[in-house]
Every structure is written in structure tokens, then in C-alpha cells.
N, C-alpha and C positions, 0 to 999 in steps of 0.2 A: 927181773927187769921187764921181760915181756908181759908178765902178769900185771905189773903196775901200769904198763902202757895200756893194756886192754881194759883195766879197771877205770883208768882215767877217761878213755874213750867212751866206755859204757856210761859213765856218769854224765859226760857231755851230751851223749845221745839222749839219755833220760831227761836231762834238763831241757834239751831242745824240744822233745815231745811234749813235756808239760807246758812249756812256753807257747808252743803252737796251739795246744788245747785251750789255754787261757785266752789266746788272741783269736780263736776261731770265730767267735761272734762278731768281733770287730772286722776281721778280714772278710767275712761273708757279706757284710754290708758296705765294705770299702770306705768306712769312715769311723770316727770316734763314736763310742756308745752314747746313747741319749739318756740323760738323767731323768729318772722317774721318782718323784717324791710321793710316797704312798702311806696313808695312815690306816691303822687298824685299832679296833677297840680291844680291850683286855679280855678277850673271849675266844673260846676254841673254834667258833664258827668262822673265824678269820684265817683258817688254815691256808688257803691259797696265797694270802699276803705273806705269811711267814715262810712259805716255801719259796716264793719269789725273792724274798729278802735274804735267804740262806744261800750264800755263794757256792757252797760245797756241791750242790746238785747241777750247777752250770746252766740252769734254764735262762736266767736273765742274760748272761753273757752270750749264750747261743743266739739270742734274738737281738743282740746289740743294744741292750739296756743296762744302765747302771742304776740299780734300785736302792733308794734311801728310804728306810721305813721308820715310822714312829708309832708308839703305842699310846692311845688315848683312853679316857674313861668310858667313852661311848661312841657309837657311830655318828651321832649328831655332832660331837666334838670334832670329828674328822671333817665334817662339812664346814663347820665354823672356821677351821684352820684353812681349808681350801678357799673359802670366800675371802679370807684375809690375805691370800696369796702365798701361804706357807706350805701348801700341798698341791699336788697335781691330780691325785685320785682320792676320792672320799666315798664313804658308805653310809649316808644318812638313811634313816627310816623313810620310806617312800611317802608315807602319810604326811610327814613333816616337810618333805621336799616339794610336793605338788603345788601348794600355795606359793612357795617362793619362786618356782619356775613360772607360774602364771603371772605373778606380779613383776617379773623381770629382776628380782633381787638375787637370783641365782642363775648361772648359765653352765650347764653340763652337757656332755655327750654320753649316751649310754650304748656302747658298742656290743656288749655281751652281758648276760645275766650273772649276777653275783650269787644270790640264793633264791631258792623257790622250794619252800618246805614248811610243814606245820611244826614250828618250834614251840608253840605255846600250848600248855596243858593246864587243866584246872583240877584241883584236889579239894574235895569238900568233906564235911562230916559224913560218916557212913549212913546216917539217917536220911540224908537227902538222896533220893533215888529218881525223882522226876523233875524236869525243868521248872514246872510251876511252883515247886517247893522252894525255889530260890526267891520268890517274891517275899519281901519283908526281911530278907537275910542280908548279911554283911559279907562282902567279898573283898579281901585284901589284895592290893596291887599298887605299884607306884603310880601316883596321879599323873595322868596324861601320857602314860607309857604304852607300850605295845600290848600289855596285858589288858588294860582298860579298853583299848580299841577292839581287841579280839573278843572280849566279853560282850561289848555292845553289839558287834556285828552278829555274834552267835545268838544273843537274845532276840535280835530282830528276826532272825531266821526261825526262831522258835515261837514267834508271835507274842513275845513278852515285852512290855514297855520297860525300857531301861530305867525309867524313874522309879520303878517298883523294886529295884535291886540296888541297894546302897553299896557304893564302892568306898573303901576305906584306904586312905593313903598310908601304905606300909612300905618301907624300904625293902629292896630285894633280899638283903641278908637277914632281915627280921621276919620274913613271911613264914618260914616253917615253924618258928617258935610261936608266932601270933596264932596260928591255927591250932597248934598243940595245946596252948593255954586257953583256947576258946574265945580269944579276943575277936575273932572273925569266924564266920561259918564256912569259909572257903578261901582259897587263894588261887590266883591265875598269873602265870609268868612262864617264860621259856625255861627249858631244861638248863642246868640240873636242879633248879629250885623245886619243882614239883616232886621229883624223886627224893630229894632231901626231906621234904615235908612228910612223905610216906614213911621214911626211916625214923623220923623223930616222933611222929604221932602214932605210928603202928596201926592196929586194926580199927582204931576209932575214926579213921579217915579212909577215903578211896578216891581213885581217879573218877572224874565225872564229866560227861559231855563230850561230844565229838566236835571239838573246836575247829579242827581242820576242815569240816564240811562247810564252814562259813568264812574262815580266815586262813590265809597262808602268809608267811613272811616272804615277800617277793620283792626283790630289788635288783638293780643293775650295777655294774661297775661304773661309777660316775667320774668321768674324766673332765677336768675343767676345760671350758671353751678356749681359754688362753693357751693351754698346753696343746690341745688339738690343732689350733690354728698355727702355732709355732712349729710343730713337728709334722704337720700334714698327714696325708694318707699313709705315708711310709711309717711314721711313728705310731699311728693308730693300729696298723696291721701288726707291727711288732708287739705292741701291748696285747692285742687280742690273741696272737699266737702263743705268747708267753703265758698268758692266763690259762689257755687250754692245756698247755703242758703241765702247769702247776696242778690243775684239777686232775689231770690224768695220773700224775704221780700219787696224789692222795687216794685215788680210787684203785689204782693198780698195786700200790705198795702202802697200804694204810699204816703199817707198822713204822715205816720210815717217816711218813707224814706226822704220825703221833709224836715221834721223837723230836722232829723239828718244831712242832707246835709247843710241846712241853718245854723245850729249851727256851723258846721265846717268852713263855708265860711263867717260867719257873715252877712248873708242875712236873709230875711224873708221867711217863708215857701211858702207864696203866690208868691214871686219872683221866687223861685225855680220851683214851679209848672207851672208857666207861661212859663219859659224857656224850661222846659221839654216838654210841650205841643207843642211848636213851633219846637222843635228839634227832635221829634220822640221818646222821652223817656217815660217810661222805656223799651219800646220794642227794643231799640237799644243795650241792653245787652243780647246777646243770650245764654251765658253760655253753649256753645256747640262747636263742631268742624264739619265743613261741607265742601262739595265740592265747594260750591259757595264762601266761604271765601278764600279757596286756589286759586280759579280762579282769585279772585281779587288781591291776592299777585303776581300772574304771570302777571297780567295786569300792576301792578306797575313795575314789572321787565322789561316788554317791553318798558314802558315809560322811565325808567332809561337807558336802552340799547340804545334807540333812541337818548338820550342826552349824550351818551358816559360816563355815570356815573357808568355803570355796564357792564361787558363783558359777564357774565353768572350768573345764579341764584346760590345762596348758596346751600349747602346740606340741602334740606328742611326737610327730615325725622330726621336729627340730631337736628333740631330746634323744629319743630312742631311734637308732638307725642300724640296719643290718648290712649297710654298705661294706664295712670292712670284714665282717664275719663271712659274708658271701665269697669274698676273695680268698680268705684264709682256709675256711672249711665250710663250703656251702651246705653240706648235710646237716649242719647244726642250726640252720635257719629254718624254722618250722612255722612259717607264716602262710596262711591261706586267707584268713579273715582280714588281717591287717596288711597294709602295703607300706611298711616302714623300711 
């Protein structure tokens, strides 16, 4: 009888503890959690999004957020959904976003960096050993994608006219086979595609060119102006703090991060870990704002201006702002050149 009574009380106590933990985020802020609709591409580089969307780690609830996530085919698709009012946070390619910000067709706030890493690599036939040998050659990459941009920026740094190197429109999944068959002389795209090309073509190909010396994939967490206005400084600080915690989990416990990411993408944790290793993750999630990131944005701008896609840069401080990060974790604001 006494045992049953103690067991019942223990269960009630445990239930109370679990309920208190579940409500901790709400209680801490004294109000209902804020809904955050966030989109991610079907790609392992969106690890922080998958961590935030996974309720088991408690990060979202800790910061008074109710995260609703959706997976899209690309980062650009998340931007399109945000512009349509279907998402609150998006991750478009910065090169695509800059002209839209300038024209007023898009309005976002960038309170913290999403990625800052060299994700793009080139693999060519082993006979190509010098940049000048690319002249007259064919490089496969999806037309208008990040690979083509990275190639053109790298060629410019090498003093090679981009018109002398032909880019062939090849889908991401077909790039390794196109190189192995000799349809192209090289391919350029983010990991894991370059590593797959090396596996497929073997010794006939090799990694070529320090693409990271001219191009980095750099972008911020883009929060719609509507969400930022509706939820104010409090909402933005919650989001920034939650993002930092998600990135910290990925860096401090990559095994757990790989499991969460694998579950979201229907992969194995081993697959995720391998791709992260080849692509420079989790170090590519800086969770900061820095001069070097802004420098890269202006480099994108120069590229767009050279191609007549942009006449001048958008109002950068109206987009990127360290206001909320300074309050949450001032050490992560690494501005000296820029006053954003």
C-alpha cells in the first residue's frame, strides 16, 4: 500500500518536472511562444534550422519560440515563399538577394550570419594543372548557380577573361558522370558533388584551383521585415539567441547534430558527417557578424555591377544590423570597418 502511494507520488512529481521543463521557455518570457516559420533547403548545410525545428533539444522552447519548419528544393525557394508571406525566415543566395533589396522587391533584416565558408570546389581533368589551361575548355555547372558565380570570380582573380572559359549547363546530379564521360573538362559546385566526381572518375581527375581565395558562400539569417516589425526587438533577440544555441549544439556535439540533420533529410548520420567533413562544417556556421562577411557582400556587388545586374548596393545598414546580437552576445559582433 505504501509502495503504491510512493510510486503514484513519484509519477506525479516526474510529470510535474517534465511539464515545468516544457513550459520553461514560456514562463521565462511571461507570455505565449512566438511562432517562427522557417524554411530550409534539402541540404546538410541547413543544420541549424533542423536543430531549431527538433523539439527534443528544447532550444526553441527555451527562447519562447514555436518553430514551424518546411523543406524546399533550394534556398531561393525559401525566399520566394517568404516574399509570398508563407515564411518568416529565408536563406536566399546573397547574390540573388542584393538586386531585390536594392529594387525594394524584398525586405529582410539580417541579425546574424547564417554561413561563411568556402563550399564550392572545382574538379578537372588531371591534365589541367595551370589556370591558363582552362581557356577554351568546358566547365560543367548549373546555369546561373553558385558554381558559375564562383568560377567567374575566381577567373577574374586569375586574370582570365570569363568569355574564354565555356560554362556548360549541367544539373547537379549529372556533374560527376559528365566529367567521367568527358562531356566537360571540369565541374564546379558545392560539396558533396566534387567528392563524388573524384570517386566516379578516379585518377583521371583531380581537385583544381583555390576557389575560396576569390569566393566564399556568405549569407545572413534573413528575417522578413513583417515578422521583425510584428515581434519587435524582443522577438529578434529570441531568434538570435536561439540561433546561437543551435549552432553551439552543432559545434559542441556534432554527433547529435548529424543525427538530427539525418532524420530531417532521411539520410544516415554517417552520410551527414562525411559531407560536413568535406564541406568545412560545422565551422561554416559562424553565428556572428564581421567585417570579412560584409567585404564578401561588397565583392558580390562588384560582380553583379560588372554584369550589369546591379547599379549600386542596397542600403546595407537597413538590411544587416548588429543591434540584437550586441544585446544577446556582444563578443560575436566583430565590426570595426562597418558600423551596422
